[in-house]
C-alpha positions as CSV (number, residue, x, y, z in Angstrom):
1,X,87.6,160.9,91.6
2,X,90.7,162.1,93.6
3,X,92.2,159.4,95.8
4,X,92.7,160.3,99.4
5,X,96.4,160.2,100.3
6,X,97.4,157.9,103.1
7,X,97.8,159.7,106.4
8,X,101.3,159.7,107.7
9,X,102.0,157.9,111.0
10,X,104.7,157.4,113.4
11,X,105.3,154.7,116.1
12,X,107.3,155.3,119.2
13,X,107.7,154.0,122.7
14,X,107.4,155.7,126.1
15,X,108.1,154.6,129.6
16,X,105.3,154.7,132.1
17,X,105.7,156.0,135.6
18,X,105.6,152.4,136.7
19,X,108.7,151.7,134.5
20,X,106.9,149.5,131.9
21,X,107.1,150.3,128.2
22,X,104.1,151.4,126.1
23,X,104.1,151.6,122.3
24,X,102.1,154.4,120.8
25,X,101.1,155.1,117.2
26,X,100.2,158.6,116.0
27,X,98.3,159.2,112.8
28,X,98.1,162.7,111.2
29,X,95.8,164.2,108.7
30,X,95.3,167.6,107.2
31,X,91.8,168.8,107.7
32,X,90.7,171.7,105.5
33,X,87.7,173.7,106.6
34,X,86.9,176.3,104.0
35,X,90.2,176.9,102.3
36,X,93.8,175.7,102.4
37,X,94.6,178.7,104.6
38,X,92.3,177.3,107.2
39,X,93.9,173.8,107.2
40,X,94.6,172.1,110.4
41,X,96.6,169.0,111.3
42,X,94.6,166.5,113.2
43,X,96.4,163.8,115.1
44,X,95.1,160.6,116.6
45,X,97.2,158.8,119.2
46,X,96.6,155.1,120.0
47,X,98.1,152.5,122.3
48,X,99.5,149.7,120.0
49,X,101.5,147.8,122.7
50,X,99.6,144.5,122.2
51,X,99.9,144.8,118.4
52,X,103.6,145.4,118.7
53,X,104.1,142.4,121.0
54,X,102.2,140.2,118.6
55,X,104.3,141.5,115.6
56,X,107.5,140.8,117.6
57,X,106.4,137.3,118.4
58,X,105.6,136.6,114.8
59,X,109.0,137.9,113.7
60,X,110.7,135.7,116.2
61,X,108.7,132.7,115.1
62,X,109.4,133.4,111.4
63,X,113.1,133.7,112.2
64,X,113.1,130.5,114.1
65,X,111.3,128.7,111.3
66,X,113.9,129.9,108.8
67,X,116.7,128.8,111.0
68,X,115.1,125.3,111.5
69,X,114.7,124.9,107.8
70,X,118.5,125.4,107.3
71,X,119.7,123.4,110.3
72,X,120.0,119.7,110.9
73,X,117.7,118.8,113.8
74,X,120.0,116.2,115.4
75,X,123.4,117.7,115.2
76,X,122.5,121.4,115.1
77,X,125.0,121.9,112.2
78,X,123.8,123.4,108.9
79,X,121.8,120.9,106.8
80,X,122.3,119.8,103.2
81,X,120.2,122.7,101.8
82,X,122.4,125.2,103.6
83,X,125.5,123.5,102.4
84,X,124.5,123.5,98.8
85,X,123.6,127.2,98.9
86,X,126.8,128.2,100.8
87,X,129.0,126.1,98.4
88,X,127.4,127.7,95.3
89,X,127.9,131.3,96.7
90,X,131.5,130.5,98.0
91,X,132.5,129.0,94.7
92,X,131.3,132.1,92.8
93,X,132.8,134.6,95.2
94,X,136.3,133.1,95.9
95,X,139.1,132.0,93.7
96,X,140.2,129.6,96.4
97,X,137.7,127.3,98.0
98,X,138.3,123.9,99.7
99,X,135.8,121.2,100.5
100,X,136.2,118.5,103.1
101,X,134.0,115.4,103.1
102,X,134.1,113.6,106.4
103,X,132.7,110.0,106.8
104,X,132.4,108.1,110.1
105,X,134.1,104.8,109.5
106,X,132.1,101.6,109.7
107,X,129.1,103.5,110.9
108,X,126.5,100.9,109.7
109,X,128.2,98.3,111.9
110,X,128.2,100.8,114.8
111,X,124.5,101.3,114.4
112,X,123.8,97.6,114.0
113,X,125.8,96.7,117.1
114,X,124.8,99.5,119.5
115,X,121.5,100.8,118.2
116,X,120.0,104.1,117.1
117,X,120.3,106.0,120.5
118,X,124.1,105.3,120.5
119,X,124.3,106.2,116.9
120,X,122.6,109.5,117.4
121,X,124.9,110.4,120.3
122,X,127.9,109.5,118.2
123,X,126.7,111.8,115.4
124,X,126.2,114.6,117.9
125,X,129.7,114.2,119.4
126,X,131.4,114.1,116.0
127,X,129.3,117.2,114.8
128,X,130.5,119.1,117.9
129,X,134.1,118.3,117.1
130,X,133.7,119.5,113.5
131,X,132.0,122.7,114.7
132,X,134.8,123.4,117.2
133,X,137.5,122.7,114.6
134,X,136.1,125.3,112.3
135,X,134.9,127.8,114.9
136,X,137.9,130.1,114.5
137,X,138.0,129.9,110.7
138,X,135.8,131.2,107.9
139,X,134.7,127.6,107.5
140,X,131.1,126.4,107.1
141,X,130.2,123.0,108.7
142,X,127.2,120.9,107.7
143,X,125.8,117.5,108.1
144,X,125.9,116.3,104.5
145,X,123.7,113.2,105.0
146,X,123.6,110.1,107.2
147,X,127.0,109.7,108.8
148,X,128.7,112.1,106.4
149,X,129.7,115.7,107.2
150,X,131.1,118.5,105.0
151,X,133.2,121.6,105.6
152,X,133.7,124.5,103.2
153,X,136.8,126.6,103.7
154,X,136.9,129.8,101.6
155,X,140.5,131.0,101.0
156,X,143.6,129.5,102.4
157,X,146.0,126.9,101.0
158,X,145.5,123.3,100.3
159,X,147.9,122.5,103.1
160,X,145.7,124.5,105.6
161,X,142.6,122.6,104.5
162,X,144.5,119.3,105.1
163,X,145.5,120.5,108.5
164,X,141.9,121.3,109.4
165,X,141.0,117.8,108.1
166,X,143.6,116.1,110.3
167,X,142.6,118.2,113.3
168,X,139.1,117.0,113.0
169,X,140.2,113.4,112.6
170,X,142.5,113.5,115.6
171,X,139.8,115.2,117.8
172,X,137.3,112.5,116.9
173,X,139.9,109.9,118.0
174,X,140.3,111.6,121.3
175,X,136.6,111.2,122.0
176,X,137.3,107.5,122.4
177,X,133.8,106.5,121.5
178,X,133.7,102.7,121.8
179,X,133.1,100.8,118.5
180,X,133.1,97.1,119.1
181,X,132.9,96.3,115.4
182,X,135.7,98.5,114.2
183,X,139.3,97.3,113.7
184,X,140.5,100.1,116.0
185,X,137.7,99.5,118.6
186,X,137.0,103.2,118.6
187,X,135.0,105.6,116.3
188,X,137.2,107.1,113.6
189,X,136.6,109.3,110.5
190,X,137.9,109.4,107.0
191,X,138.4,112.8,105.3
192,X,138.6,113.7,101.6
193,X,139.9,117.2,100.7
194,X,139.6,119.0,97.4
195,X,140.4,122.6,96.4
196,X,139.2,124.7,93.5
197,X,141.8,125.0,90.8
198,X,142.1,125.7,87.0
199,X,140.6,122.3,86.2
200,X,137.5,122.8,88.4
201,X,134.6,123.7,86.2
202,X,132.0,124.3,88.8
203,X,131.0,123.5,92.4
204,X,129.7,120.1,91.5
205,X,133.2,119.2,90.1
206,X,134.8,120.4,93.3
207,X,132.5,118.3,95.4
208,X,133.2,115.3,93.1
209,X,136.9,115.8,93.6
210,X,136.4,115.7,97.4
211,X,134.3,112.5,97.0
212,X,137.1,111.0,94.9
213,X,139.6,111.8,97.6
214,X,137.3,110.2,100.2
215,X,137.0,107.1,98.0
216,X,140.9,106.8,98.1
217,X,140.9,107.1,101.9
218,X,138.7,104.1,102.1
219,X,140.9,102.2,99.6
220,X,143.8,102.9,101.9
221,X,142.0,101.5,104.9
222,X,140.1,104.5,106.3
223,X,141.0,106.7,109.4
224,X,143.2,109.1,107.4
225,X,143.1,112.2,105.2
226,X,143.6,112.3,101.4
227,X,143.9,115.4,99.3
228,X,142.4,115.3,95.9
229,X,145.6,116.6,94.1
230,X,147.5,113.6,95.3
231,X,145.1,111.0,93.9
232,X,144.7,109.5,90.4
233,X,143.2,111.6,87.6
234,X,139.6,112.8,87.8
235,X,138.7,110.9,84.6
236,X,139.7,107.6,86.1
237,X,137.3,107.9,89.0
238,X,134.5,110.0,87.5
239,X,132.3,107.0,86.3
240,X,132.0,105.7,89.8
241,X,130.7,109.1,91.0
242,X,128.4,109.9,88.0
243,X,125.2,108.8,89.7
244,X,125.7,110.7,92.9
245,X,126.9,113.8,91.1
246,X,123.8,113.8,88.9
247,X,121.7,113.5,92.0
248,X,123.4,116.5,93.6
249,X,122.8,118.6,90.5
250,X,119.1,117.7,90.5
251,X,118.7,118.7,94.1
252,X,120.3,122.1,93.6
253,X,118.7,123.1,90.4
C-alpha cells in the first residue's frame, strides 16, 4: 500500500486592518482527477493565531525553566551545576584558565549573630559585587555553595586573575556590611586563585589548587588573596582536600 505523502504547509503572519497580527497556516495537496495532467493544487488556509500564542508561551516557559535550573535562586548568579559544566568546557577549550574561590569570612558567626534574613542580604550583596567585577571580562561567576562563590576566567595571566580577586575583595570591603563577630567588624572575603599549567591534569585538579590557595588564605588570617603558584606543593595539601575533591568528581560524572 502506497503511503500518502505529507502535505506541505507554510505558516505566516498578516496584519489586520485594525492593526492586530493574525497567524495563518496554509496546507497544500495535489489532487488528481483522472490523470496527472488533470492534477490540481488544493490549498486550505486556517487561522492558527491561538495555537501560535500557546506555542510561544510554552517556549518562554521552557526557556525560563532551563534558566532557573542553572541559576541560584537567592543570588541570581549561576549555580553549582552551571559552574561545573562551564569549568569542564573552559578547561577543554582553553590552554589558560584561572579559577577563583571566594569565601565570606566568619560567615557562620555572622549568621548566628544576625540571623538568616541578614545572611541572605549579605550573600546577595556580595554576589552583586562579584557579578560587577567580572561583567567586563570573559569571566563566569557562580555561587559555589553556602557562603562560597567561584569565578572562572578563560585566558589572561595569573597576575590578571589575582587583580580580579583583589578587586572583588576590596569592593566587598567597601560595602561596609556590619559584622559584630568579625575581628574587622565588617564583612570581608578570602580568595584563592589557581591557573591551569603543565602540572594540572584536569579541571578537578585546577579546582583543588584554588581550594589549597584558599586554605592558605585562612592560615594567614583571612581577608586577602593567595595565588596557588605561591603556596606549598600540591602533594603536601592534597590529603586534606581528598574528600571534597572526590565529592566534586561524583557530582560531575
